[in-house]
Structure formats: structure tokens, C-alpha cells
C-alpha positions as CSV (number, residue, x, y, z in Angstrom):
1,M,59.5,-15.6,4.9
2,Q,57.1,-13.5,2.7
3,A,53.9,-11.9,3.9
4,G,50.9,-13.9,2.9
5,T,52.7,-17.2,2.6
6,P,51.4,-19.8,5.0
7,Q,53.9,-21.3,7.3
8,Q,54.6,-25.0,6.6
9,P,54.6,-27.3,9.7
10,N,57.6,-29.4,10.5
11,Q,57.5,-32.3,8.0
12,Q,59.8,-34.5,10.0
13,P,57.8,-37.5,11.3
14,S,58.2,-38.3,15.0
15,P,60.0,-41.5,16.0
16,V,56.7,-42.9,17.2
17,A,54.8,-42.0,14.0
18,S,57.4,-43.5,11.8
19,K,57.6,-46.7,13.9
20,Y,53.8,-47.3,13.7
21,G,53.4,-46.1,10.1
22,D,51.8,-42.8,10.7
23,G,53.0,-39.4,9.6
24,P,53.1,-37.2,6.4
25,Q,53.9,-40.2,4.2
26,V,50.6,-41.9,5.2
27,W,48.5,-38.8,5.2
28,G,49.9,-37.9,1.9
29,Q,48.3,-41.0,0.4
30,V,44.8,-39.5,1.0
31,P,43.8,-37.7,-2.2
32,N,42.7,-34.0,-2.0
33,Q,43.7,-33.9,1.7
34,V,45.6,-31.2,3.4
35,P,48.4,-32.6,5.6
36,N,47.7,-32.8,9.3
37,Q,43.9,-33.1,8.9
38,I,41.8,-36.1,9.8
39,P,40.0,-37.4,6.7
40,I,36.2,-37.6,7.0
41,Q,34.3,-39.0,4.1
42,Q,31.1,-37.4,3.0
43,G,28.2,-38.9,4.9
44,M,30.1,-39.7,8.0
45,Q,28.3,-38.3,11.0
46,M,30.1,-36.9,14.0
47,G,28.6,-38.4,17.2
48,G,27.0,-36.4,19.9
49,F,25.0,-33.8,17.9
50,Y,21.4,-34.7,18.7
51,P,18.5,-32.3,19.0
52,Q,17.3,-31.4,22.5
53,T,14.1,-33.1,23.8
54,Q,11.8,-32.6,26.7
55,A,12.2,-36.2,27.9
56,V,13.5,-35.4,31.3
57,L,10.7,-32.9,32.0
58,A,8.2,-35.5,30.8
59,L,9.6,-38.1,33.2
60,V,9.5,-35.6,36.1
61,L,5.9,-34.7,35.4
62,S,4.9,-38.4,35.1
63,I,6.6,-39.2,38.3
64,L,4.9,-36.3,40.0
65,G,1.6,-37.9,38.9
66,I,2.6,-41.0,41.0
67,V,3.5,-38.9,44.0
68,G,0.3,-37.1,44.3
69,C,-0.6,-34.8,41.5
70,G,-2.3,-37.6,39.6
71,I,-3.7,-37.0,36.2
72,C,-2.9,-33.2,36.3
73,T,0.8,-33.7,35.6
74,A,0.6,-37.2,34.0
75,I,-1.2,-35.9,30.9
76,P,1.3,-33.0,30.2
77,G,4.1,-35.5,30.9
78,L,2.6,-38.0,28.4
79,I,2.2,-35.2,25.7
80,L,5.9,-34.2,26.2
81,A,7.0,-37.8,26.1
82,N,5.2,-38.4,22.8
83,G,6.9,-35.4,21.3
84,A,10.3,-36.5,22.6
85,L,9.7,-40.0,21.2
86,Q,9.0,-38.6,17.8
87,T,12.3,-36.9,17.9
88,T,14.2,-39.8,19.3
89,N,12.7,-42.3,16.8
90,S,13.8,-40.2,13.9
91,M,17.4,-40.2,15.1
92,P,18.6,-43.8,15.9
93,G,20.9,-43.8,18.9
94,H,19.5,-40.7,20.5
95,P,20.5,-40.7,24.2
96,D,17.0,-39.5,25.4
97,A,15.1,-42.5,23.8
98,G,15.0,-44.5,27.0
99,T,14.0,-41.6,29.2
100,A,11.2,-40.6,26.8
101,K,9.9,-44.2,26.7
102,A,10.0,-44.4,30.5
103,A,8.1,-41.2,30.8
104,Q,5.5,-42.5,28.4
105,V,5.1,-45.7,30.3
106,V,4.9,-44.0,33.7
107,G,2.4,-41.5,32.3
108,W,0.1,-44.2,31.0
109,I,0.4,-46.1,34.3
110,V,-0.6,-43.0,36.3
111,I,-3.5,-42.3,34.0
112,G,-4.7,-45.9,34.4
113,L,-4.4,-45.9,38.1
114,T,-6.2,-42.5,38.4
115,L,-9.1,-43.9,36.3
116,L,-9.2,-47.0,38.4
117,G,-9.3,-44.9,41.5
118,I,-12.2,-42.8,40.1
119,L,-14.1,-46.0,39.2
120,F,-13.5,-47.3,42.7
121,Y,-14.9,-44.2,44.4
122,V,-17.9,-44.1,42.0
123,A,-18.7,-47.8,42.8
124,L,-18.2,-47.1,46.5
125,F,-20.6,-44.1,46.3
126,G,-23.1,-46.2,44.5
127,I,-22.9,-49.0,47.1
128,I,-23.4,-46.5,49.9
129,L,-26.4,-44.9,48.2
130,A,-27.9,-48.4,47.5
131,T,-27.5,-49.5,51.2
132,E,-29.0,-46.1,52.4
133,G,-32.0,-46.4,50.2
134,S,-32.7,-50.1,51.2
135,S,-32.4,-49.5,54.9
136,G,-35.7,-47.5,54.9
137,M,-34.7,-44.5,57.0
């Protein structure tokens, strides 16, 4: 064998390959294809290469809002969830799409419940002041 000459692989098809119609004779039918390579047409995407998102962090912050941090972690969680949703909506089939949507929903629920709680305490304070003023003390 000469230096610089690539070594040719064994061109004998295996018994399994010849039985099921696979081997050099089948791969040789693909034009402009090097033997022993899988043909991929232009435009075919390989699965699993999606950009990273902050969907999990957004969900954690939104859930922390439910547990006790309230609006202080729900708003950052909602901001991160909206950013993650922009990324996942631009890439159909993104694995973080459901997590980002859940973080957005939980974030809005926490913000709504926090605002309802604030309104409740304002109304309660107003009722207490109204009853104190009418009692005449």
C-alpha cells in the first residue's frame, strides 16, 4: 500500500445486508455519495439541537411566588417565561415549550392572587377605619 492512499473498507456485504437489500450495491445507487455514509438531503434537520432557554428557572421562580415570595419572584419568573416562549415559539417542537407556558401561567396566577390579597387588605383596613370613626370614641 502506498503512503497517502486511503485504505478501502471491505466491500463484501454481510449476509444480513445482502438478505435485506442493504450494502454497497444499495448505497452505490445514491449519487455523489461516499460509500458507508448515511445520505442526508439538504434541508433535513438533525433532531435535538435546540437553543437553551430559562424555562426551568422561570417555573421555579413562579412556584416560589406561590410558596411565599409572592410577586417578588413571580414577576422575574414571568419575564423569563416570556423570553423562553419567544425562543420556543420560533422553533416548533422545542422541548421547553410546555415548561415555559406553565411558568407563564403560574406567574400570572401568582400576580393575580397577590393583587387580590392586596385589595382584600385595603378593603379590610377601610372597613376597620369606617367602623372606628362611626363608633364615636
